[in-house]
N, C-alpha and C positions, 0 to 999 in steps of 0.2 A: 496680333494682340486682341484680346476679347473686349467686349463692351463692359463698362462698369459704371456705377453711380458716382456722381460728383456733386458738390454743392451747387445749387442754382444761384446762389448769392455771390456776386463779384466783389473784389476788394473795394470798389467805390461805394457799394451799398451792402455791407456785410450783414449777416444775420445776427441779431443781438438778443441776448436774454440776460436776466439778472437774478441772483440769489442774495438774500441777506442772511448771514449766519453769525449769530452772536454779535450783532451790531456791525460786522464787517460786510461791506458791499463787494460782491464778486460779479463783475460785468464781463460777459463773454461775447466775443465777436468771432464769427466764423466766415471764411471766404474760400472760394475756389482758387487754388494757387498751383498751377501746373509746373512744379519744380521748385528747388530750393531758392532760386533767385526771386521768383515771384512771391514766395512765402516770406522771405526776409524783407522785401519791400512792403508787404502788407503789415508785418509786425512793426516796422518803423512808422508807418502811418498811424497805427493805434497808439504808439508811444507819443507821437506828436499831439494826438487828440487828448491824451490823458497824462500830461507832463507832471502833474502833482500827485499822481497815484503812488501808493506805497510800493506796489509791485506790478509789473506787466509780465506775467509768466506766459510761456507759449510752447506749442508743439505743432509739428506738421508732418504729414506724409505726402511727399512730392510725387509719388507714382501711383501704381495700381493699389487697390485695397489690400492691406496686410503685408505689402512688400516693404522691407526695411532698408532697401538700398539708397533711398533718398529721404531720410528723416532727419529731424532736428528737434531740440527741446532746450528749455532754459528755466531754471528756478528764479532767476532775476532777483536774487537776494533773499529769497525764502530759504529755510534750512535745507541743506543738500538732500535731494531725493524726495522732497515733499510736494513738488508741483509739476515741473516739466515732464519728468519721466512717467509719473502716474497719468498725466494727461495723454501722453503718447500711447500708453498701453491701451487706453480706451479707444483712441483713434485707430490703432492697428487692428482692433477687433470689431470695428463698427460697420465694416463692409462698404465704406465710402473711400474713394481715392482722391488724390490731388486736393487735399483738405488741410487748412491751417486754422488753429484756434488760438486766440489770445485771451487770457483771463486777467482782467485788471482788478486788483484788489485795493480798496480803500479801507485801511485798518480802523476798526471800531473801538479799540481800547481793550478788547478781551483776547488774550492769547488762546489759540485753539489747540496747541500741542502738536506733536509730529503726526500722530494718527488723525487728528482732527483736520489738519491741513490737507493731508492726502485725500481724505473723504471730501473735503470742501472743493478741491480742484477737480477731482473726478466727477463729483456730482454736478459741478458747473458745466463741464463738457457734456455729460449725459443729458442734462436739462436742455441744452442747446440742440443736441442731436434729435431730441424727441419731436421738435417742431421744424427742423431744418428743411427747407424746400430743396428738392433734388432734381438734377437733370441727368442725362446719360452721355457719357463720352463714347463716341463712335469713331474709332480710328478709320480713316478713309483714304482712298487713293484717287489720284487724277489719272485718267486713261484716255488714250486716243483710239478711236475705231475708224479705220479706213475701209470703205465698202462701196459696192456698186449702187447706183441710184435705185435699181430695181429692188434692192434689199433694205432700203432706208425705213420704210414703213414697218417691215417685219421686226427690225431691231428696235424701233421706237416702241412697239407694243410690248417689248420685253422689259422696258425700263422700270415701270412701277413694281414689278415682281422682285427686282433687285435693288430697290430704293435708290436708283441711279438718277442723277440730276444732270441736265445738259448745261454745260458751262459755255460752250461756243460751238458754232457750226460753220463749215466751210464747204462750198460746192464748186469744185473746179472739174478736172478730168474725172475724178471720183469724189464721192461724198466723204466728209470727215466729221465725226462727232467727237467733241471733247467732253468727257463725263466725269462726275465725281460719284463714287459709290463706296459703301462700307468695305473695308479691307477683307473682312471674312467672306464676303459674297463675290469676290473677284474670281476665284477658280470656277464656280458654277456659272457665273455670268459669261466668262470666256467660252465655256463649253456650249452654252445656250446660243451664243452668237454664231459659233461655228456651225451648229446644227441648223440654224435658221438661214444661213448664207451658203450652204453646201461647202463649208470650209474655205470660202474665198475671202472673207473679211479678215483684216489684220488688226489684232488688238495688242496694244502695248501700254505698259505703265510709264507714265511720264513724271510722276512725283508722288511723294507721300504727304498727304494733307492732314495727317493726324495732329 
């Protein structure tokens, strides 16, 4: 699985923006939510924060950018098709994964009409995305490398080139390094270790830390 952007804002400190459109307040909260369960928990937290709001509409993409396998949306009482789905369409094309948006509306007394609501909810999402801080999701693996003591320094010098981090070390009959490195760099890393140790080191994946 490749790397991709995710929101740098967590559910405990979501990214917030606000638009006022014809006296209605549209308050948008965005957070990193890896999967539907995390998204729904975030949505409920915003509902609790704004219990008196007219609507709390939402949409999420639980996986990689543009992938529709883990998505969800809700109009939360707005006319059908005017909030949740339009929000989702923006999220599916924004290039950011594992993202959830909740747009809280406080009605200002002026009806916006169907087209106006669609624009208002999409504009709210776009406004938030313009300033949203981003991080990078890097799927990673935990691996064990068993090798002779004579080869330890050679392998250690490889680690920065493959963004590998030492998790644990064990020195018994042979040396053993437990590492975490990006999944995409695992094949070339294993090849480089083999070349540096004359094929004597044993590398094996022990877990997926994505």
